[in-house]
KELUM-654926 format. One line per 10 residues: number of its first residue (from 1); for each residue z negated, x, y negated of C-alpha. Coordinates in pm, whole numbers, plus 50000, padded with zeros to 5 digits. Example, Ala and Ser with C-alpha at 12.3 -4.5 7.8 and 13.67 -1.06 7.14 Angstrom:
<nodes>
1> 49220 51230 50450 | 49286 51367 50106 $
</nodes>
This chain:
<nodes>
1> 30747 43368 44594 | 30701 43258 44233 | 30648 42888 44162 | 30472 42697 43884 | 30179 42573 44090 | 29809 42623 44131 | 29812 42604 44509 | 30039 42466 44779 | 29764 42223 44878 | 29733 42063 44534 $
11> 30099 42079 44432 | 30193 41722 44526 | 29882 41551 44383 | 29907 41738 44053 | 30280 41672 44027 | 30229 41299 44085 | 29955 41291 43822 | 30191 41449 43572 | 30471 41208 43661 | 30253 40899 43610 $
21> 30115 41034 43283 | 30464 41115 43154 | 30603 40771 43242 | 30301 40548 43187 | 30516 40282 43019 | 30692 40229 43351 | 30452 40318 43631 | 30091 40347 43736 | 29902 40462 44042 | 29819 40204 44307 $
31> 29480 40173 44470 | 29312 40508 44542 | 29625 40686 44416 | 29793 40624 44750 | 30126 40529 44588 | 30306 40483 44258 | 30405 40131 44153 | 30565 39946 43865 | 30316 39900 43586 | 30417 39535 43554 $
41> 30493 39355 43878 | 30713 39047 43872 | 30557 38749 44056 | 30780 38565 44302 | 31021 38854 44355 | 31068 39035 44686 | 30892 39371 44653 | 31094 39682 44738 | 30898 39975 44876 | 31029 40315 44976 $
51> 30898 40667 45009 | 30907 40994 45193 | 30791 41349 45167 | 30753 41525 44835 | 31020 41777 44746 | 31300 41525 44688 | 31206 41432 44332 | 31302 41234 44138 | 31358 41030 44457 | 31162 40806 44523 $
61> 30901 40790 44247 | 31170 40826 43981 | 31331 40502 44101 | 31020 40286 44053 | 31071 40033 43779 | 31267 39729 43675 | 31587 39690 43874 | 31491 39924 44160 | 31166 39987 44348 | 30830 39819 44308 $
71> 30644 40106 44476 | 30700 40450 44626 | 30473 40632 44871 | 30477 41012 44871 | 30365 41242 45151 | 30313 41616 45142 | 30621 41837 45103 | 30888 41718 45351 | 30623 41509 45530 | 30627 41131 45566 $
81> 30368 40920 45383 | 30100 40785 45614 | 30090 40423 45733 | 29778 40349 45527 | 29962 40450 45207 | 30246 40212 45292 | 30012 39926 45387 | 29827 39969 45057 | 30158 39944 44870 | 30253 39630 45062 $
91> 29917 39467 44989 | 29935 39542 44617 | 30300 39457 44545 | 30369 39153 44762 | 30339 38849 44536 | 30438 38600 44804 | 30811 38658 44854 | 30764 38938 45106 | 30837 39310 45111 | 31153 39501 45193 $
101> 31092 39855 45318 | 31377 40099 45247 | 31342 40389 45490 | 31547 40708 45530 | 31644 40773 45891 | 31407 41055 45976 | 31177 41025 46274 | 30852 41061 46080 | 30951 40814 45810 | 31079 40559 46063 $
111> 30765 40586 46277 | 30516 40558 45990 | 30695 40272 45814 | 30721 40086 46147 | 30347 40132 46205 | 30272 40009 45854 | 30493 39703 45901 | 30308 39617 46220 | 29968 39663 46057 | 30063 39445 45760 $
121> 30254 39180 45953 | 29963 38936 45980 | 29945 38886 45604 | 30297 38959 45482 | 30663 38889 45553 | 30832 39225 45595 | 31188 39340 45656 | 31315 39696 45691 | 31641 39865 45602 | 31689 40210 45756 $
131> 31941 40409 45555 | 32193 40614 45758 | 32454 40755 45523 | 32499 41116 45639 | 32838 41196 45791 | 32662 41445 46017 | 32605 41185 46289 | 32463 41421 46547 | 32112 41421 46400 | 31918 41731 46302 $
141> 31609 41761 46516 | 31431 41547 46255 | 31632 41230 46314 | 31817 41035 46579 | 32172 40975 46459 | 32280 40969 46096 | 32024 41090 45845 | 31929 40904 45530 | 32024 41125 45238 | 32152 41075 44880 $
151> 32313 40740 44962 | 31957 40606 44970 | 31970 40595 44589 | 32275 40367 44604 | 32105 40135 44851 | 31789 40117 44641 | 31983 40046 44322 | 32192 39768 44475 | 31903 39604 44660 | 31680 39639 44355 $
161> 31931 39453 44140 | 31975 39185 44406 | 31599 39138 44425 | 31578 39104 44047 | 31849 38838 44074 | 31628 38635 44306 | 31769 38719 44647 | 31545 38629 44939 | 31400 38876 45187 | 31635 38804 45478 $
171> 31941 38819 45253 | 31831 39152 45110 | 31780 39293 45460 | 32126 39176 45565 | 32286 39333 45257 | 32108 39662 45324 | 32236 39677 45680 | 32587 39594 45561 | 32575 39874 45306 | 32499 40124 45582 $
181> 32858 40091 45697 | 33004 40145 45352 | 32820 40451 45218 | 32869 40808 45337 | 32730 41141 45214 | 32786 41506 45296 | 32603 41807 45153 | 32670 42177 45116 | 32421 42455 45048 | 32461 42803 44903 $
191> 32095 42899 44952 | 31812 42769 45168 | 31491 42603 45052 | 31173 42794 44969 | 30888 42580 45107 | 30557 42635 44921 | 30340 42625 45236 | 30534 42896 45420 | 30679 43087 45122 | 30998 43134 45325 $
201> 31353 43011 45292 | 31449 42762 45562 | 31767 42955 45634 | 31935 43264 45492 | 32304 43290 45412 | 32514 43599 45357 | 32676 43642 45017 | 33008 43508 45150 | 32865 43211 45346 | 32779 42845 45283 $
211> 32620 42577 45500 | 32817 42253 45543 | 32654 41923 45636 | 32308 42036 45529 | 32016 41789 45516 | 31762 41727 45242 | 31471 41900 45419 | 31638 42239 45419 | 31759 42195 45775 | 32087 42370 45857 $
221> 32407 42168 45868 | 32690 42120 46112 | 32869 42449 46039 | 32836 42780 45858 | 33159 42861 45676 | 33305 43120 45445 | 33239 43059 45078 | 33539 42924 44888 | 33640 42788 44549 | 33482 42469 44421 $
231> 33807 42275 44469 | 33829 42390 44830 | 33465 42309 44905 | 33478 41967 44742 | 33812 41890 44903 | 33668 41965 45248 | 33368 41740 45184 | 33572 41451 45045 | 33814 41467 45338 | 33529 41466 45590 $
241> 33374 41163 45421 | 33705 40978 45398 | 33770 41035 45770 | 33435 40871 45844 | 33429 40600 45575 | 33797 40499 45609 | 33841 40354 45259 | 34158 40160 45185 | 34378 40175 44878 | 34237 39841 44761 $
251> 33875 39959 44791 | 33682 40048 44479 | 33467 40357 44517 | 33147 40482 44366 | 33154 40863 44356 | 32806 41015 44333 | 32765 41393 44297 | 32403 41493 44351 | 32232 41826 44292 | 31981 41960 44544 $
261> 31751 42114 44283 | 31896 42458 44217 | 32246 42374 44095 | 32333 42374 43722 | 32457 42050 43570 | 32782 42216 43464 | 32863 42287 43829 | 32783 41929 43927 | 33029 41795 43670 | 33289 42046 43784 $
271> 33238 41920 44140 | 33268 41559 44024 | 33597 41637 43852 | 33727 41795 44172 | 33605 41502 44382 | 33766 41245 44156 | 34096 41430 44150 | 34090 41462 44527 | 34018 41091 44573 | 34299 41001 44337 $
281> 34537 41234 44523 | 34460 41028 44836 | 34548 40707 44652 | 34184 40596 44623 | 34037 40415 44322 | 33721 40555 44160 | 33552 40256 43997 | 33203 40394 43923 | 33042 40736 43902 | 32704 40907 43894 $
291> 32640 41277 43843 | 32305 41451 43832 | 32005 41586 44017 | 31848 41282 44184 | 31782 41355 44554 | 31664 41712 44581 | 31554 41958 44843 | 31307 42150 44629 | 31499 42452 44494 | 31801 42444 44724 $
301> 32123 42565 44561 | 32377 42308 44667 | 32501 41956 44621 | 32603 41645 44806 | 32885 41401 44751 | 32846 41032 44825 | 33130 40782 44844 | 33048 40411 44858 | 33295 40126 44911 | 33169 39856 44677 $
311> 33286 39496 44654 | 33277 39301 44328 | 32929 39174 44409 | 32791 39527 44455 | 32970 39654 44147 | 32785 39392 43943 | 32457 39500 44105 | 32533 39864 44023 | 32602 39771 43661 | 32289 39554 43635 $
321> 32013 39681 43405 | 31774 39939 43546 | 31470 40091 43378 | 31312 40375 43574 | 31217 40733 43499 | 31532 40872 43662 | 31786 40591 43614 | 31804 40385 43298 | 32082 40168 43162 | 32136 39814 43039 $
331> 32041 39599 42742 | 31679 39543 42840 | 31575 39909 42822 | 31320 40012 42563 | 31241 40371 42480 | 30912 40531 42383 $
</nodes>
């Protein structure tokens, strides 16, 4: 296995140090380097905190900044951050309006964020949104029920904009739970993940195979199928999502094509074109789009497609300014 690293043990810490140094206008380390937070916190605003194992970058650290997260806690590769990391982030970012924890539905993340919320409850108002956007509703051995995957970005963007607009903690929590019913994601992989600690791929596919419904920790999906053309693969994914999401002709969709870390940008745009054409062939309206590598699984060759049914309110939150390392648009943004 060849990777640009000094050792598997120091990979995460050294990567985080490089991230903070590269984006020091936006972020800084929190106390004892337990988390990454916005360099300038906004008093009186509900603080949004998320996190998870390393290996999904730029999620979540890349979404820390104005219009999204106030802090992100990172564990070792594919391992949840510890409760003390999360408590430290709560203590440092809560300016009096409370904290909203955005948690992907994986057992380790759910358990550790719940423990942190209990430990911090005496001094803080805390609400939790557990993201469940995966169409693969049977779980994966790492989660009970739907997993939290690339749709987490959509939830964090919309809730981040609502928080910047002054929404209160309970209202943000209610919006997050509502969004869970209107966002669905499905992934496909052409090659498994090489995990630095084990130096092995999580699964091995034959040259003519692909894995459908794959998760973001390299876990296998719901089915192993014969490799096909991009239009056929994307069409299958879109149809599976539509069967689950049940969008109507009056709904306005966000189509988000996400790379898992080993897929060229040209292929992601090709997949977006296929997804958009397929949605339009079903009479669905694509109102917003996002294409890029945002929620990764280390070096997995593959992609996921997310469809979100957004009302006018959420469309305005999606369009609202955001200034983070990974997402940046709107009039307020300044560049180094």
